[in-house]
N, C-alpha and C positions, 0 to 999 in steps of 0.2 A: 503493499499499499504505499503510495508517494507521501511524502512528508508534507505537513502544511505551509512548511517554508518553499518547497518546489512549486505547490499550486499557485502560492502566491507570486511567485516569480514568474510563471508561466502566464498568468493573467496580466502581470504588468507588460510583458511583453505584447501582448494583444490589444493593448489599449491603443486606439488611432491617434490620439494627441501624441504618444510618445514616437510612434511611427511618422508621424506628419512632420513631428519638431526633428527628427534625425533626418529625414530627407532635405528638410528645409535648409538645415545645418551644413549639411554636407553639399548642397546644391551651391552655398555661399562659401563655405571654409574648407571644403573637402576637395581631395585630389585622387585620381587614379592615375597612377604613372608607373612605366616599365622602363627600366634602365639596363644597358648592357654595358657591363664594365670588364677590364681585362682581369682575367684569372687564370695564371699559368696552371694551376692544376687540372684545369678542364682540356678534354681533347682538342676543342677549338681554340683555347686560349681566351675565351671571353664567357661571360656567366649572365644570364638573364635574371633580373633582379624586379619581380613585380611587388608593388606596395600601396595599400590603400592608406591616406594620410589625411588627418584633419588637424589644422593648426588652430592654435588659440593663446591669447595672452595670459601670463601665468595667473593673473587675478580670476579668470575663468576656468580653473582647473576641474571645478565641479562639473561642467557641461562635458568635459572630455571622460572624467570618471562615470558619468551617467551613461554615455556611449558605452565606453568600454564595460560596465556590468551588463549593459543590454546585448551586446554581442559576445560576451563572455569569452573574448579572446584578444591579443593584441597587448602594446605596453605604450605606456606614455613616458616620453623623453624630454628632457630640458634642453633647450637651446639656447644658451647664453647670448647670441647673436641678437642685439636689439635692432638693428637695421633702423627705421626711423620708427620705432616704439620705445617707450620709455621703460618697457619691464622686458623680462626675460619671455621668450617664446616656448610653448610646450607643444609638442606633435604627438598625437595618438596616431601609432603606426599599427597596421596589421600586415605582416611580411610572410606568415606562413601559406603556401601554397594550399593546403588542406583548408584553412579556414577561410581563404579567399573563396575558394571554390565550395565551400560547404556551407558558409555563412554571409560572407558579403554579397557574394553574386546572386544567390536567392533572393535576399532580402530587398535588393535593388531591381531584381526582375519583376518582382512582387509589386513593388513601389518605385515606381519609374521616377527618375529625375526631371526636372523642368528645364533646366539651363542647358548650354551648350555642354555640359560635363556629360549628358547623356550619351552625346556621340563619343567621348573618350570612353567612357564605360563600354559601349560595345566592342571598342576596339581592345580593351583592358580584358573583356570576356574571352574574343577571339584569341589572343595571345596566351590567357590561362587554358584554354582548351588545347591550343597547339603544345603547350607545355605539359600539360596532362597526357596527352599521346605522346611524348617523348620527342616531340620534334627538334626540341632545343638541343638535342643530342648529335644533329646532323648540322654540317655547313648550310646546305640549301634551307633547312629549317630555320637556322637561325637568321638567315638572309630574309625569309618570310618575314618572321618575328621583327625583325630591324624595320623593315619596311612600312609596317604597322605603327611601330613606335614613332618613326617621323611624322606619322598623320595626328599624333596625339599631342596634347597641351600644347606645347611652345613651338612645335613642328621645327625642331632642331634637327639637322642633318646628322644622320648616324655616323659616329666615328667607326662602327664596325663595317660599315658599307664602304667607307671612305679608307679603310687601312691597306695599305699595301700587301701586307701578309693575306688580309681576306680576299683581295681582289685576284690574287694569284691562286688561292685554294678553290674559288668558286668559278665553276664553269659558266660563260656567259650564254 
């Protein structure tokens, strides 16, 4: 028989105001991003690094804690860079491929975003599906992922695609 505490948590997760608040918060302060970073321990020399991030000033830690409690995964990191802010920034990050596939993606598929982040989310989903199929283990798969990454967020050219080492390895 489930505990009283578990049933309360389940009820909290089904409350529409929490769901709407999370969607709005992520539309404004969230990011679905995928990076490709050099990693000589991988066969291609590159690693695909997906993450879901929500950033907030340190004074609003409770908002990130609420989101972390809702999803039941991820971590909150302190970023002491202030940039144009007068306080430290906090980043709620989920980097686990399993948590991204099983918790974050289904949530935002059931509760779609309303801003341009919706398009980044769709590419994020495509990349994670490719990773789940182990496509990131091949150079051609990495190339497909890099092309999707270039279309996300800031639309920065992929260092992976521009790398002379990669260019030699990838048949055109």
